[in-house]
KOLRO-73143 format. One record per residue (C-alpha): residue in three letters; x, y, z; chain; residue number from 1. Coordinates in pm, 1 decimal, decimal comma. Each point is the difference from the previous one (the first is absolute). Layout:
KOLRO-73143
- Ala;X;Y;Z;A;NUM $
...
end
This chain:
KOLRO-73143
- Met;7711,3;9811,9;9134,0;A;1 $
- Ala;-4,6;-301,1;222,8;A;2 $
- Leu;180,1;-138,8;299,9;A;3 $
- Arg;205,1;-304,7;-88,9;A;4 $
- Lys;97,9;-283,4;231,8;A;5 $
- Ile;365,6;18,0;104,1;A;6 $
- Leu;167,5;-339,2;-31,6;A;7 $
- Thr;217,1;-132,1;280,8;A;8 $
- Asp;352,2;-139,6;-25,0;A;9 $
- Arg;-114,0;-359,8;-31,0;A;10 $
- Asp;-167,7;72,8;-335,6;A;11 $
- Pro;216,8;-127,6;-288,3;A;12 $
- Val;-87,3;304,1;-215,5;A;13 $
- Leu;221,0;215,1;224,3;A;14 $
- His;301,8;-210,3;-93,7;A;15 $
- Lys;-35,6;37,9;-378,0;A;16 $
- Thr;148,8;261,2;-234,1;A;17 $
- Ser;-243,9;256,1;-136,7;A;18 $
- Arg;-34,1;75,2;-370,5;A;19 $
- Pro;56,8;346,8;-145,3;A;20 $
- Val;-301,9;215,9;-74,5;A;21 $
- Thr;-43,6;49,7;-373,7;A;22 $
- Asn;-357,9;127,7;-19,3;A;23 $
- Phe;-63,9;337,9;157,9;A;24 $
- Asp;-376,0;-31,4;-11,9;A;25 $
- Asp;-307,6;17,2;222,6;A;26 $
- Arg;85,6;-336,6;158,2;A;27 $
- Leu;333,2;139,6;116,9;A;28 $
- His;-167,0;318,9;123,4;A;29 $
- Asp;-252,3;-207,2;197,7;A;30 $
- Leu;281,7;-208,4;151,5;A;31 $
- Leu;194,9;311,0;102,9;A;32 $
- Asp;-312,6;157,4;149,9;A;33 $
- Asp;-78,7;-321,8;188,3;A;34 $
- Leu;357,8;-23,6;129,2;A;35 $
- Lys;-22,8;356,2;131,9;A;36 $
- Glu;-333,6;-62,5;169,4;A;37 $
- Thr;121,3;-329,4;148,0;A;38 $
- Leu;320,4;162,0;126,3;A;39 $
- Ala;-188,6;291,6;155,9;A;40 $
- Asn;-237,9;-241,6;171,0;A;41 $
- Ala;287,4;-215,3;132,0;A;42 $
- Gly;205,3;296,8;120,1;A;43 $
- Gly;326,8;-115,6;-152,3;A;44 $
- Ala;286,2;185,7;-166,4;A;45 $
- Gly;-7,1;-193,3;-326,9;A;46 $
- Leu;-177,7;-275,0;-190,3;A;47 $
- Ala;95,7;-208,3;-301,7;A;48 $
- Ala;-237,1;-163,3;-248,3;A;49 $
- Pro;115,3;-355,4;90,1;A;50 $
- Gln;-120,5;64,1;354,5;A;51 $
- Val;-355,1;7,4;-137,6;A;52 $
- Gly;58,3;-297,7;-230,2;A;53 $
- Ile;87,9;186,5;-320,8;A;54 $
- Leu;339,1;-90,0;-148,6;A;55 $
- Arg;61,5;334,6;-170,1;A;56 $
- Arg;282,2;244,9;69,4;A;57 $
- Cys;-199,8;269,7;181,6;A;58 $
- Val;54,0;149,8;344,3;A;59 $
- Ile;-131,9;284,2;210,8;A;60 $
- Val;237,8;175,3;240,7;A;61 $
- Val;-89,9;274,3;245,9;A;62 $
- Asp;255,1;277,9;-52,0;A;63 $
- Glu;144,3;254,8;243,6;A;64 $
- Asn;-302,8;227,2;-59,0;A;65 $
- Asp;-244,3;-281,8;86,2;A;66 $
- Glu;-103,3;-18,9;-367,2;A;67 $
- Met;-53,5;-336,9;-165,3;A;68 $
- Leu;248,5;-41,8;-283,1;A;69 $
- Glu;-93,2;-242,3;-278,7;A;70 $
- Leu;296,1;-190,5;-145,3;A;71 $
- Val;-54,5;-220,7;-303,3;A;72 $
- Asn;292,5;-218,6;-112,5;A;73 $
- Pro;229,3;157,2;262,8;A;74 $
- Glu;369,9;-68,5;18,7;A;75 $
- Val;266,7;129,1;233,7;A;76 $
- Ile;252,3;194,8;-206,2;A;77 $
- Glu;206,8;147,4;283,9;A;78 $
- Arg;59,5;-88,0;362,9;A;79 $
- Ser;219,8;171,2;252,5;A;80 $
- Glu;295,2;-171,9;157,0;A;81 $
- Glu;-126,3;131,9;333,1;A;82 $
- Ile;-209,0;-269,0;170,8;A;83 $
- Gln;-287,6;16,8;245,9;A;84 $
- Asp;-91,9;-275,5;243,8;A;85 $
- Gly;-357,0;2,6;117,7;A;86 $
- Phe;-302,5;-201,4;89,3;A;87 $
- Glu;-214,4;-94,1;-292,7;A;88 $
- Gly;-345,0;-151,9;-13,9;A;89 $
- Cys;-233,4;-103,7;-278,4;A;90 $
- Leu;-374,5;-11,3;-52,0;A;91 $
- Ser;50,5;-356,9;-126,4;A;92 $
- Val;182,9;-100,9;318,8;A;93 $
- Pro;-238,2;148,1;258,5;A;94 $
- Gly;121,0;56,5;353,4;A;95 $
- Met;364,0;-84,7;-72,4;A;96 $
- Trp;303,3;226,2;-36,2;A;97 $
- Gly;364,8;-50,3;-89,6;A;98 $
- Met;318,0;205,2;-1,0;A;99 $
- Val;87,6;56,1;-367,1;A;100 $
- Glu;291,3;181,7;-161,5;A;101 $
- Arg;-93,7;228,9;-292,0;A;102 $
- Pro;167,3;288,0;-185,2;A;103 $
- Met;-54,3;342,6;157,4;A;104 $
- Arg;-86,7;156,1;-338,4;A;105 $
- Val;-148,6;-155,8;-313,4;A;106 $
- Lys;-92,1;127,3;-345,4;A;107 $
- Val;-254,8;-195,0;-203,7;A;108 $
- Arg;-107,5;19,7;-360,2;A;109 $
- Ala;-361,4;-94,0;-68,6;A;110 $
- Gln;-299,4;72,3;-215,9;A;111 $
- Asp;-320,8;172,7;100,5;A;112 $
- Arg;-348,6;-128,7;-76,2;A;113 $
- Thr;19,7;137,1;-356,2;A;114 $
- Gly;337,8;-159,9;-74,6;A;115 $
- Ala;210,1;317,1;31,4;A;116 $
- Phe;340,6;-57,0;157,0;A;117 $
- Phe;112,8;193,5;306,3;A;118 $
- Glu;254,2;-19,3;279,2;A;119 $
- Ala;-60,5;30,0;371,3;A;120 $
- Glu;241,1;20,2;290,7;A;121 $
- Gly;-50,6;-90,7;360,2;A;122 $
- Ala;198,9;2,2;320,4;A;123 $
- Gly;-51,8;-176,1;329,9;A;124 $
- Ile;-337,7;-170,1;24,2;A;125 $
- Val;-90,2;83,3;-362,0;A;126 $
- Ala;321,6;-164,6;-126,4;A;127 $
- Arg;-81,0;-298,8;221,6;A;128 $
- Cys;-350,8;-19,7;-149,7;A;129 $
- Phe;126,3;22,0;-358,5;A;130 $
- Cys;233,9;-294,5;61,4;A;131 $
- His;-256,0;-200,7;199,4;A;132 $
- Glu;-276,9;34,3;-259,0;A;133 $
- Ile;227,1;-66,4;-298,3;A;134 $
- Asp;120,2;-314,8;180,2;A;135 $
- His;-364,1;-115,9;-0,4;A;136 $
- Leu;-2,2;25,5;-379,7;A;137 $
- Asp;288,5;-247,0;-10,2;A;138 $
- Gly;-168,6;-244,2;238,8;A;139 $
- His;198,6;95,6;310,5;A;140 $
- Leu;-115,8;93,1;350,6;A;141 $
- Phe;188,5;192,7;267,9;A;142 $
- Thr;5,2;-319,3;207,8;A;143 $
- Glu;280,1;-124,3;-228,8;A;144 $
- Leu;218,3;295,3;107,2;A;145 $
- Thr;-29,1;-24,5;378,0;A;146 $
- Asp;150,4;-238,5;251,3;A;147 $
- His;-290,0;20,4;243,6;A;148 $
- Leu;-369,6;85,6;-12,0;A;149 $
- Tyr;-141,5;197,3;290,8;A;150 $
- Thr;-362,3;6,6;110,2;A;151 $
- Gln;-170,4;333,0;58,4;A;152 $
- Lys;22,4;-64,1;375,4;A;153 $
- Glu;376,8;-57,8;-19,8;A;154 $
- Leu;41,9;313,0;-211,5;A;155 $
- Asp;-204,9;208,3;245,1;A;156 $
- Glu;207,6;-129,8;291,1;A;157 $
- Met;322,8;88,8;-180,2;A;158 $
- Met;-127,6;351,7;-75,4;A;159 $
- Glu;-106,3;49,6;363,9;A;160 $
- Ala;342,4;-112,8;118,8;A;161 $
- Glu;167,3;250,7;-236,7;A;162 $
- Glu;-226,7;279,9;125,7;A;163 $
- Gly;89,9;-92,6;356,8;A;164 $
- Lys;372,3;32,7;-80,5;A;165 $
- Lys;-56,9;352,6;-138,4;A;166 $
- Arg;-162,0;126,6;321,3;A;167 $
end
């Protein structure tokens, strides 16, 4: 396993469509292991292969049990009509956040590292992560879905103001 460099939003690779995985071999296993190690080191909620410069349809998402879920060739097969608005960030857009609308619940169909198909469901932050990471596979960033980017300082100030209102 190895830590990989996370590309930032100015890198053209992040704006390209990833190719499906067809070989479920040691190279794929190494990539998935590296993605997990890189994600753990960065402290994020998800990571897609394009974020480390590999245009393959692979993502890692931290689920509701804090387990890292490997999704190869994932696709959203169901999304709730109920919507959530929330702040979203990205390891490829460090220090910036935006308000993004996502479905409250999502079901994805994917393959595991051996090629076996499975389905996974997520609600709240997990649904948000599924959508966010799959967007990366299609060359899209959350910055395309928000009207305004907030710095960490602005976000902290907004959170403090909300806490003050609750007291």
